[in-house]
N, C-alpha and C positions, 0 to 999 in steps of 0.2 A: 463376300473375302469368309474366308472359313475364322471361327472365332479361335482366337490364341485360346494355346498352352496352358495352363495354370502353372509349367516353369516358366514358361515365354513373359508373361503377367508380372510374374517375382519378378523378374529379371529387370521390367520395366518401370516398374515401382522400384525399384531401387537405384536404379539409372537415372531415375529423377527426384529420387531425393538426394541424390549424392551430387548431382549440377545444381540443385536449389542450395544446398548448403556453400557447394564452392561457390556460387555467384554470391551468396549475403557475406560469404568470409573476405569472399575478392575484395567487396564495395565497403564490410569493416574497414579492411586493412588498406584502403586504398584511400581514403581519408587521412586531409593530414592529420597528423600525431596529436596537434593539441582541440579539437576542434571534437566540440560536445555535441552530438543530436537531440539538444535538449536548450530549454529558453536561458537566457540569464536570470540568475537569481531566482533559477528553481528548487526541485527536490533533489536535482540529480546534482547540479555543481555546488548544493549545500549543505548534502548528506550522505548521499550513496557513494560518491567515489571517496571521501574520508573513510567511509565505514567499508566499505569495500577495499582501497589498501590497505586499512587495519587488520583487516580479518586475514588476506593474502598475507601479507608481511609476516603477522604471527604466526601462522601455520607454515610458511616457510621456513622459518626459522625454526620448526618443531614445535610451536605451542601451540594448543584450540582456546583463545582467550573467551574466557565466561563471562570476564569485567572490562568494562569497559569507561578507563579513568578520563576519557576529553572529555565527554558529554554529559553535561548536567552536575556540574562535580563527582559522575562515578555513578554508571548505572551500570543495570546485567547488562552483561551484551550478549549471550545467548539465550538468553530469555525473552529478548526483543524479535519477535517474530520476523523484524524486518533487515534483522543482523547476517539470516538466511546465511550461515553458518556452515548449517548440515545437505544445504541446496545440492546435488550430485554437480550440474552446470555449472556453480558457480567454480568448479575445477579450472575453467580459463581466465580465471585471474591470477592464476600461479606461474602461469607460462607466459603471455600476453602482455606487451604497454596497458596500463590503465585506463585512457582516455580512447585506445579503438577497441580497449575488452568492454568498454560500458556499454562506446556503438554499436558490435555485435552482440552484445547481448541480448538488448533490443530489438536489431534486427533478426536473432535467432526466434528470440518468443514468437513473435511476429507470423514467423514463418511458423514453428510449430501449430500455432492458432489457424493458420490457414491451413495445412495439414490437417488439422483434426476435424475443420469445418466438413472442407472436401472429403474425408473419409465419411461423415455422418450421413452427406449426400450419398455417396456410392452406396450405403448399406441401404438405403432407401431406395433401391436404383436408378439414379438418376442417370441423365448421358454425362460421359464425362466432360464435354464443355459447361454442363450445367453446375459440376462437382466445382469446378476448377473458377468459376465465377463468383460461388457462394465462398468459399474459400478466401478467396483473394478481398470480397466486400468485408466478410467478417476481419479480415487483419488490419485494412483501413477504416474503418467505419466509425459513427462516431462517438460511443462509448468507449473504445479504443485508444484510435490513432493520436487524437490529441493529450493522451497522458505521456507522450514521448515529450510535448511541447511544455508539460506541467514538471519531466523528470521525476515520472513516479516506475520506476524500475520495477520495485516491486510488488505494486500493480500489476503490470505489464505480464511479469513472469508467472503473475498465478494466474489471469487473464487462459494465458495459451492453454492450460488442461482442461476448462472447462468442457470446452465440444472431446474430449475426447472420456472423459468421465462420463459423460451422456449418453455415445456411442454406444460405451463399453456395457457400460448398466443396459443398455435397450437389448442388445445383444444377448447381452444373461439371458432377459425376460421373455424372450421368443425361439430361443433357444438350448443348442450343450451350454449349460450355466459356470461350469467349474473354469475354465482358464477367460471368460472373460468378466468374473466378479473379480477374480484376482487383477487382473487388466485396471480393470475401477480399482479399486480400491489400492492400486498404484498408481495410479493419474490422483488420486485423493491424495494419499501421502507426499506425491511430488508439488502438488497443489500448497501442501500446507507448509513445509519446506521451505517454498518461494518465496514465503514472506508477508505475505497479506491475510491473515485470517479473514477478516470481512469478506472477500471473494471467495473464502470457503466455506465460510456459514449461506453465500449466498447463493451458490454452486448446489446446496445440498437443499436447499429452501427448493431451487430449479429439478434438482433432480427429484425430488418429493412430489411435485407438483406432477411432474410427466409420470412418475409413475402412478400417481391417482386418475389421471386421464388417462391412462393406458388401460388402468383397472374398469373404470367406466366403458370405455369404447371398445373392452373385448373382457369379455366375462372369464375366461380362462387365465387369465392374467392378477386374477385378482386373489390369488394365494402365492404369487410368483415376486410381483412388482415391487409394492411396499417393502415387505421382507427382507428382499434382498438388495434394496437398497440401504435399510437398516444393516444390513450384516455387511455390505462394502464400508458403508463407513466407521460400524466399531473396529473392523479389522482394517484399516487406514488409519486409526487413530493407536493402534497398537503399531505400525507399522513405523506410526512418527511420534511415537513417544517417548523419544532423546529428545525430541524439540517440542511437546508438546507440553511434557510435565514439569520442566524449567519454565516455559512460558505461561504458564499459568501459577507457578510458583510468583511470578515475577509480576505479573500482572496482579496478584494478591495485594502487593505490595506500594503498588501504583496508583497514578487518579485515576483507572480504570478499574478500582475495584468494586466488586460488586456491579451494581446498576450505576449507570450515570443518569442526570437529573435528562426530565421528560423535556424541556428545553431546550438541550443538547443531544437526544435523541433525534430530536424531530427536525433542528437543524438540516440544512443541506436536504432536503426534499425535494425530487423534480418538479421544478414552475409546470403546470401544467401548459401553460402560453409556449412550451420551448416544443412541443410536440411541433410545432412549425420547422425543426429542424432536420426533421424527417425527411424533407426535401427541400428546404431552405437555409442550407450548413449556416450560412453569413446571417441573416435576417437582424439578428442582435448584435450584430459586431463580429467583426474578423481579430483573430488571436495575434499575430505578429506584426500588425499593422494598424487597422483601425483599434477603440478600444471597445469594450466587452461591454454591454449596458444592461443584460440581462440579468437575473437572479443566479444566485450563486457564481461558481465559476463555469464556464461553458467545456471545460473539459470532464463534470458529471452532467453538464446538462444538454449535450447534445447526442443525437440519434440519430445521424446523419446515415442513410444505406443508400442513397443516390435515387434521382427521379425514377428511373429504369427500372431502379430496387422494388422498388415501392408499387408502381404498376407490375411486375413481372409476379411479387408476392401477391397481389390482388386477384391477379390472374389466376394462380395455383384455386383461389376458392371455388371459381368454378370449373376447371376441367374436371369429367369423368373420370379420369384415373387416379388424381391426387388431391379431388375436393378433401375427403374425409380425414386421411390425417394431417389437409391443412389447415383444415378445421378445427380439429387437436392439439394442431401446433397455436392457431390462434389463442384459443381459449387457454392456453398455457402463461402466453405474451401477455395475453389481457389482464390474469391474475399477478402475472412479475411485475407488468406495469403500474396496478394498484397498489403495489406494496412499491412500488419506486416513489406515488405519491408521496410516500409517509405523512407525514403532518397534516396533508390539504387534504385529509379522509380522516373522520371517527375511528379506521381499523386500528390506525398504529396504538391510540390511547391500548385497547382491547389488547392487541399483541407485546404491548410495551408491557404490562400488568402480570400478564398471563401467562407469555409463551417464552422460554430460555433463549438469550441472547440477541434480542430486538432490543435490551436496555445496556446493551454493552458494547453501541457505536453509535453512531451518526452518518450523516449521507446515505439517506435510504435511496438516493436517486440513484447510486450503483448498482441498485437492481433492474437499472435500465441495458445493463450490457449482459444475461443472459435471457432477457425480456427479449433482446433483437437476435440471440441467436438463434431461438425459435421462429423470431420472424425472417430471418434470413433462409433458415427451412424453406421456408413459403417460395423465398424469392426462387430456391434451388428449385424446386418441384414447377413453376411457372415458368422457369427457364423450360427446365423439362422438357413441357408441354409444349414451348416456341418450338424448340428444335427440332422435335419430330410432328411439329408441323401442325398441329390442334389448334386453330385459329377459326372455327365456323362460326362463331357467337361475335356476330358484328354492333350488337348490343354492349358491351364491353367497350372496342375501339370507340367508339362514338360517347359512352359514356367519360373515357380518358380524356377525347377533345371538350367535351362539356367542361368537367372539372379544370382543364387549363387555362378555356378561356378565361373562366374567372377568375383564375390566379394572374394572368394578363392583366387583364381590367383590374384588379385591386394594386399590382403592379403600377399599371397608369395612375391611377389615383394619385399614388405616393411621389411618382414624378410630377406630375401635374400641383401637388400639394403635400409637399415633405412634411409639413405639419401635422398633418394628419394624425401623425404616428403619435403626437401629444397624450392623449388620452390612456395609451399601453404604459406608458416614457411615466405619465405620474402614478398610475397603479402600480409600477415596479418601483420607486422611488417607497412608496405609503408603504410598500411590503419592508423595506429594510432590508430588503437579503440582496441589493443590489452595492459592487463597491466601486461602481465609479462617482469620483466625486467628494468622496474619502479620503481622509488627511493618507500619505503615502502612496495613494495612486490619483492615477490620471483625468485630469478635471474633464469636467463633464461638456462633451460637443454642444453643436447648437444645433437643434429639433431637426433645420435642414439637413445637417449633417446624417443624423440617426437616419431620418425618413429618406434623404436618397441611397443609402447604405439599405435599406430594409426592403427600397423599392425593386434596385437593383437585382438582389438576392429572389425575390419574385418572380422577376419576369427573364432571369434564368433559368427559373425551376417549369414554372409555365413554359415557356417558349421549348423545351426539352420535351415538356408533356405533350406538345402540342406534335413537335417531330412524331415521337414513338405514337401517339394517337395516328397519327395519318401510317404511318409502316404499316399499323398494324390491320388499320382498314386495307391499305394496298394488297398485303399480304395475302388476301384472302382469296387474289387471281393471281397476284407476283408470288410463288414463296421467296422468293429470296428476300423480298424488303421483310422476312421474319428476324431478321438477324440484326437489326438494326438498331433494338431496344439493346438486343447482349451486344453489341460494338461497344453503344451508347455509355453503357456501365462501366467498364474500369475506366474511361477514359475522366467520366464525374469522380469516381472515388481517386484517380490517381492527381485530379485536379483538385480536390480537397486535401488530400495528403499533401500536397505542394504547398499549397495556401496556409496549410496548419503549422508547416516546420517550421520552429524555431531554434538555432544555434547558438552556442556561444564557446568562449575559449578558455584557454586551462586557466587565464589569471581571475577569473569570473571568480576561481575557486579560490584562490588565496592571493590576494595583493601580494608581489614582493615587500614593500615596503614595512607590512605588518612580519612579515617571517624573519626580516632581515630586523628591525627591532626587537623581536624577542631573543633572537640571538645576540643581540649586542647588552640585552640583560639576563644572563642566565640567573637560574636561581630556581627552589621548589615551590612555585606561584601557579595563581588560578587568574584569568581574563575573562573579559565580558566583551567580545566580540560582535556587536546588531549586528554586524552584516553578514556573519554564518558562524552561528553560534555550535553547529556539530561538526565544526572542522578544526576543533582542536588538535587533531593529530597531525595535520600540514601546518598546521602554525606553530607546535612543539610547545606549544602549553596549553593545557589544560583547560577547557571554558566550564566558567559557572553555571551555564544554561546551555538550553539547545531548544530544538522544535519535534519534540517525538511523545504518543502519549504513554513511553514505558518508564516518564520521570517517577522517583518515588516518591511519593502521596507526602509523606513527611520534609521532605525538603523543599517541593512544593508550597506548601504551606508556609515554610518558612521563610520562602522568597515572596509569597504573594506578602506576609509580615512585613518584611524588609521594605516592602513597597506602597504601605498601608491599606491594601487592594481587601477584600470580603475573604474573611477565611474562611468562610465556608461551602466556599463555591469555587475552588479551587481546581485548576486542568490546567494543562499542560504551556498555556500562555499564559503570560505576566506582562503588565506596561510597566516598565522600565523608569522609573522618576527620579529616585534618589538613589544614595549610593552609601548609606548609615555604616558607621563605626562595628555594627554587628559581623559586618562582613568579613570580616577581619579571621573570624571564626572559623571559615572554608579557605582561607589563603589568599583572598583578594587583594590584586595587586595593580593592573592596568586595568583602562575600560577603554576600546577602541569605537570611535564618534564618528562614523562618517558627515563630513563636512563637503563643501565646494569645491574646496580645492585638496583634497587628501582625505585626512584624519587626524580629529583631536584626539590626543590621547592624555585621558584623567589618570593620575596616578592615588590609590587609596594607600593609607598608612598603618600601619602596626600588623602587616600579615603574622599569623601564629607559625610558628615553622613546624612542622608534620608532627612531632610527635612531642609532649614536652610531661614534666611530671607536676602533677596538682595535688597539693597536700588536703584543702577545702573543700567540701562540697554541701550541696543543700538536696535533698529529697522533694519532689514539687507532684501536686496528682495527676495534672492534664496537662494537656497541650499550652491552653490558655493561661496556667500560673508560668508557665516556664518561659512564655512569648512574654507577660510581664514582667518578670524578671529581667526581663533583654532591655526592656524599656527602660529599666532605672538607670539614673544618668552613672551611681557606681558601679555597677555591674563590672567588672576586668575575667574574661575565660581563661588568664591566665593564672588566676588566682584560685577561682572557683570553680567546678564544674555543677551543673543541675542534673542530676537522677529523676531514675521513675521508682527505685527500688534501691532501699538499705545495700551497698556492697559488702563482701566477703572476702578478705578484710576491711573493717574499716580503717580512713586515712588516720592518721596521724601526722600531727605539725613535729616538724625536727630544726632544729639550729642548723642541720649538718648538710651540706647541699648532696641533691642527688642530682645524675646525669642517668637522658636516655637519648640512645642513637639510631639510628637506622641503617644497618647495615648491608641489606641488599633487601631488591623490589623487583619485583613482575609487574604486568598488570593484573595478577587474581593474587598476589601474597608481597609478601611486606616481613624481612626479618628484622629483629629490633633487639638490640642488647640496652640493658639499663640497671644503675644500683641507685637503690635509694636504703639509707639507715632506718627508713620507719617507713611501715606501710602507707602506700600511696597511691593517687589514678593516672592510669598511664592513658594521655587523650590522645588519641590520633584524628587531625584534621581533616579525614577522606568520610564519606559515607557510611552512616550505620547502615547495615542491611540484617535481618534476621539470617543470611546465611552464609555470613565471615566467621570464623571458628579461630580462636588460634590456638595454637600448640606448643608443649613447652619443648626445647631444645637440649641436646646433652648441657648440663653446668648448670641448668636455672632450677633456682630453688625452690619455685613451684611445680609439682606437676598434673597440675588443672588451673585454668584462666577462662575466665566467663567476660565477652562479649554484650557488654550493656551499653543500650543508647545514653549518650552524653548529648547534654545542652538539645537532646531532642534530635539531633541531625549525624552526630558524629559520632566517633567510637570511645567508649571509655572500656577501659581494663582494671579491675582493684589488682595491686600488687601488694606482696606482703613483704619484708623489710628482706632485704640481701641481696642477689645478684640475679637479671632475669637474663634468661637467652630465648626468645619464642617467635613464632612464627604466626600472622595472622595470614589465616587465608581463607577466599571466598570458595564457598566447597559444597554447593546447595546439594543435599540428598536426594531433589528431585532429578537432577542430571544423570547421577548411580543408578537410581531405580529405571529411568526411561531408558537409558540405553541397555540395562538388562533386556527388560521387555521389550526394545527393538530387536536385538538381537534373538530374541526366542522366534517373535514374530516374523521374521525372516527367514528362519532356517525353517519356520511350519509354510509360508510362503513359500518357499523354493521345493519343500518335500510335497504341496497341493500341485505344485507345476509339475513336479518329473513322477506325478502318481500314472501310473499305464491305467492307459482307459478300460474300461469294462469292456467283452467281448459282446456283441448283440445276443439275446437269448440267457 
C-alpha cells in the first residue's frame, strides 16, 4: 500500500473530526430535552445550569454581566472563573436549549480531550489504532468521566485542553518552535477561560516536570524546554488577561484571598489505597448504585484506566523501541502522583510554605489527572508495540498471569470471608475522610456488603488479567491473539463509563412549587434555599447563600457570625442553624427547608428596603467591634449605620422627611434618586465590594460620591443636603486593564502567526 499524500491525510483527519462532531451533536440533541448527564443534586443542577443560563440570557440581551446578584447576596461573576463568560466554546449556549447544550458541552469536551490525547500519541509515532485507544481511554478514565456524575462542567472543560498544551510544548522543544509555541499559548488561554484555575495550575506543573524530564534525558533541550514553557505561560496570561485580572481582583476579596489554611489545603489528598482503582474501579463502592465507602469523593480518587490499559502501559517499559520515552513518562507520572498524595507526605508542607500556588487550592488529588495522561501515553506505546507484533518476551506474560492469579485469590478470599474488609474499613473510618454514615449521607451498609462488592471488583480485574496474560502468551505463536487486550480495553472503558453515569431531570434544578411560591409573593427580597443555593436565577429571587469559593470574605464572616461559627476560620461552607434578625440587613424574607412531604417555609420579618436614608452613624475600628454592635439587642440598622471611617459629609439629624428610591437597575448597576434636607447616609442593602463606584447623573447636588462599607457588608454613600441622582456601578478597573492587555496580546499573536518563515540560509 502506498503512503497517503499529505493532502489526503489532511482530508481524512478533517473527515474524522466532522464525523465525530456530528455524532456528539446528534447524541446530545437526541437525548430528552429535560435529561441531564449528571446525577441529581450535583454541581450541574445545583450551579452550572443556572449560571450558564444567566450568562447566556444576559449576553443575548446585549449585556455582559460582571456581577451576579443571585448567589451569596451578590458576588463577582466575570471574576469568578467558573462563570466562564469569555470562553469561546460557550457560545453554543446562545443558540441551543439549555439542558441539551449542557450535555453537548460535556460530550464535546470529552471529544476534545480524546482528540488531544490521540494527537499526542500520533506525534510520538504510534500506530493509529494505538492512538485511538489512548484517546478513548483518556476521555473515559477515572480522573475524567466520573466528573460527569458530579456535574463538574468547568473541570471537564478545563481538562480537555491539557493534552493539547503538553503536545504543542513538546513539538516546540523538538522542532521549529514558533507556531507550536503560539498554539500552546492558545491552549493554555482556552484552559484558563474554560473555568477551573486549579487544572490550569496543575497542568502547568505537569508541563514543567515534563520539560525537566526532557532536559535530563536530552541535553540539547536544556536551553529550550523549560524557558519555552515559561514563555508559553507568560504569553497565555496576556492572552487571557481579560479573565485573569478580574479573577485575581475578585479572589483578593474572597475567602480564598492569600493562602488558605494548611488543613484546608491538605484536605482531599489522594488516598494511597485508592491505587486499587487503577484496575478495580468499584472496589470501594459504585457511584450510582451502591454507596462509596472510601476516602474523599470517588470522582477525585479514581485512577481507573482498565486492566488492559495497565498491562499495556507496563508492556511499554520493556519494549525495545519505546522503553526510553516510556520510562521518562513514568518518571513524570510518579512525580505527579507524589504531588497528588498531598497531605499524606511531608512534601506538601514544603510546597505550601515556599512554592506559590500550593496554598491557594485544596484537592491535591486532582494531580491524578495529569499523572494518568502520562501513564496513558505509556499505554499508547504499549499498544503500538503489540499492534506491530513485538511480543517476544515470555516473562512479561507470565508475570501478568502470576499477578492476576494473586488478585483472583484475594477476591476469592473476600467471597468466602467478606468481613475480611473490616480492617481496611476501620482504617478509613479512623481518617475521618469518608462520608459514609455521616449526617446527610447514606447509612453505612454491613461489612458483608462492602466485602462482596470489593470481591466482585477484584475477581473481575483478576479474571481479565488472566485472559490478557493468556492471550499474550498465545500471541507468541499465534499473532492474532495479540488483539485480545486491544479489543478488551474499549469494552472495559465503556463498561466503567456506563456504570458511573448518573442522570437527573429538570425538576432537580428548581422544583415548581418553590418558583410558584416566589411568583405569588412579589418583592425585592432574598431567600435561603438550602437545596439549591446557586439557583436563584431560576427561582426568581436572589439567594442569601451559595456554594462557590468566590464568596466575598466580609460576607462569609458575617454569615458565620450569624450562625455563631468560628470567625477566624471562614470558608464557603456555613452550617445554618439560626435565622437571626440581623439577616434583615440583607433583605432576608423566606427560608425553604426540604421536608419529607415538600418544603417547610420559614418567613423572616423586618427586611430592609433596597435603599434607605440613615441619619445616625457610628465609626467602629474593626470587624469584631461591628459584630459586637450587631449583637446588642437595641441595634437597629434602620436608624444607625456602622462605618469604618468618618463620612464626608457627616450626617445630621433632621425632622423633615427624606426619601430615596431606585429608578432603574441591572445586574451591574443601580440608578437612585434621593432627596434629603440634611446630610445623611444612603444605605444600599446590596453587598459591598471595592469595585462598586457611584457616579453623579444630571441634576445631582454632588459632583462626587464615595462608596463605603456600611455595617461591614453593604454599601453606604454619604450624601449632602439636596437632590441626588446617581448611578452605582460595578466597574472593576481590572476588567478594563485586562481587556486592553488581551486585545494587544491577540494582535501580537496573530502577527507572529502570519510572520513569513525565514528562508533557509
